[in-house]
N, C-alpha and C positions, 0 to 999 in steps of 0.2 A: 091688581088685575090678575086673574087666573087664565092660563092658556090651556085650551082643550083641542083635541084633534078629531076630526070626523073619521069614520072608517075609511073613506075614500082618500083622505090625506095620508093616513098611515100606509095604505096600499101604495100611494104615489111615492112616498119616501122610500119604502122598501124596494120598489121597482127601479127607482133612480139609482139607488146604491148598488143593487145587483147588476144593473146594466154597466155601470162604471167599473165595478169590481172585476169584471171579466177581463178588462184591458189593463187596469191599474188599481190594485187594492189600496195603496196608500192614498191615491187621489180620491178614491171612494170615501175613505175615512175623513179626509180633509174637507171635501165638499159637504158631506153630511154634517160635520161639525160647524161649518160656515153657515149652512142653512138654519140649523137649530139656534145658533148664536144670533143670527139676524132676526129670527122669529121671537127670540126672548126679549129683544128690544121693545117689542110691542107692549110688554108689561108696563113700561114707563111711558112710552110714546104710542098709544093706540091708533092715532090718526096719521102715523108716519107714512103709510102706503097711499097710493093713488086711488082716487074714487073710481069705481066701476060704473061708468055712466049708464050702461044698459041694465043695471040692477034695479029692482023695485025701490030701494032706498040707497042711492049712491053714496050718501054720507056714511053709511054703516057697513057697506060691503066694499072692500078695498083690496088692491094688489100691492104686495110688498115685493120690490125687486131686490134680489140678493145675488149679485153677480149675474150669471146667465140663467138664474132660476126665478120663478115667480110663485109667491105664496098668496093665494086668495083667502081672505078671512072676513069674518063677520064680527062686528063689535056689538056686544050686549052690555047690559048695565054693569056687571062685575066680571065679565068674561070675554075673552077673545077666542073665537072658535075658528081654527084653521080648517078651511073647507077643502082645498086642493093645493097641490104643489106640482109645478111643471118646469121643464126646461123651456126657455123662451122660443125655441124652434118647434116645440110640440104643438099640435092642434089642441086648442082649449075647448073644453066642454062647457 
């Protein structure tokens, strides 16, 4: 399985890292690495995340919880598309 990132997910990851980096640059690197490592597990276990019940197809749209962060993704035939990434306290769109 191949993992791709939507433009919104890339923006989310950059925004999270910049926000954390202001207070603690080593924590920003550590958290970014943990998020990317968690997402990489989806290559082997694409159904690891929780179903998003309000999605049109809850089986294929899922939320992966990585510590205090959530990565929403879409499962396609040969691809995982990361849609968004949030801190669990952020308002989700």
